[in-house]
C-alpha positions, 0 to 999 in steps of 0.5 A: 551550494550553487546560488541558483539552487538556493533561489530555486529552493526558496521559490519551491516553498511558495504555495503555487510550486508545492507538491500538490499531493503532499503540500510540501516543497519538492526535494530538488538537487542539481548536478551541474557537470551532467546537467541533471536536476534530480527530483526525489519523491518519497511516495509512489507517483509515476502517473503524476510526474508529467503534471509535476513537471508542468508545475515546475517548468517555469522555475526550471526554465528560469534557473536551469534551462536546458537541464534534464530531469531525473525523477527518483522515487525513494521510499523511506522507512517509517516508525512502526507501532509499539516500537517493535523492531523493524524487520530487516530489509522491509521498510514499511508493512501495511495491514489491510483489514476489515471488520467482516468478510465479503467486503472485497478486502483481499481483492482490494489488497492485491490490486492495491499492491500492484498499483503501488508497484505500477506507481513506483516507476520501476523503483519500488519493490512490493510484496504481499502476504496472505495472513487469512489462514482459514480462507487464503485467496491470494493464490487464486487472485494472483493465479499462482500455485505450488509450494514455495522453494526453500533457500539455504537458510531454510527460509521460504522463497516468495513466489513472484506474480505480476511483479509482486513477491507473494506467500500464502498458507494456501501455497504451503498446504496446497489450499487444503482447509486449515482446521487449526485452533488459534495458537496454531493459526498465529504460529503459521502467520508468524512463520509466513512473515518471519521465515520468508526470505522477502529480500528488499521491500519498500512495502509489504502488504498484509491481507489480514483475516476479517474480524478482531481475533488472535491474528490481529492481536499478534499483528499488533503485538509482534509485527512492526506495522507502519500503518493499516488500511480499512476496507468497508462497503457503504452498508451500515452493517459493514461500517459498524463492523469496520468501526470495531476494527478501527477501534481495535487498531486505536487500542493497540496503537496501530496507525490507520492511514485511511479507509477504502470504500469498496462497491461504492457505486455501480456505473452502467457500462451502456449509458454511464449512469451512476447508481448507489446499489448499497444504501448507507454512507459507510466510509464517511461514517467511519472517517468521521468517527475515527477522524481518518481520511478516505483514500478512495471509492471503488465501483461495483464492477463485474470486470474486477471480479472477472479478472480476479477469478482468472488470476490476472487482476484488473490493474494488470489485465486492464491498465486503462480501465476506470477501476484500475485508475482508481486503484492507482489513485488510492495507492498514491493517496496511501503512499503519500500519507505514509511518506508524511509519517515520522521516519525510522532512523534507528536502522541507520545506526549500528551499536558497537560493542565496547 
């Protein structure tokens, strides 16, 4: 190993040079022939790269002045709940759940998926599955329609929207009501997940139905979930229902990566005054109860619903909007927390028959 690289890696372990998001040393390698320093990150962080470069610049000037930096975002596969076999080509499945309807879970799931894509610096692939069989809203939120095409293996092909790969029962049945009993709903969910040709994905976001019913149990028993995210609002009643969801996740051994508080506050568009419309401190109560992190607080903002209704989510239509920035920060927080989980290495080894 190059002597300068040894010195550089040793200094990278000092606190003032650590990755400020993960609190871990940066992973740096060097190609002396091309004059390139490769810095590999295992979470979505495109908007952080300039700040990271400023942190590292004194060391780079000391050991590798004149070298260019190649930022590589390389998402790893992580261990899943209950040792369920990982789906081929999908590294991490993230379930977005809520204890009750009306908390903005689907809107949050869509904007979170897009934010992961944006923070992936063009190197991350993201899909979204609408598992709300009785009330699919992903087609409306993403402005998509038409039945998925079928490939040569009789698998559905995802519909592309704003860079995401998507599928929903709302596309399959043309948004007709699904008047099905539980077993039929769970069967439909399994088909959407397992009979869609997702291709290679770093993250598959699953927008779960509200509550703790059949599909949630199917998710825990049959789906290789890396982590779940809970969406709530500040109200006590919402937090109490979300707490039931958290308790369910704990009982079925699904890791909860964090909590997102939606409609946390209203920011006046005229004067900037912040007002907490809904009483309670739901996210903090839930975080304290479950010993989990709060990934972020989203405002009650008319633009979020406006652009969602138009099928062009605010993270796409208004990139510079404050709410879009918050979604991206949540995506960074979630992705970085997942990057610290135990990695899944089983897929790297093939069993050779004797």
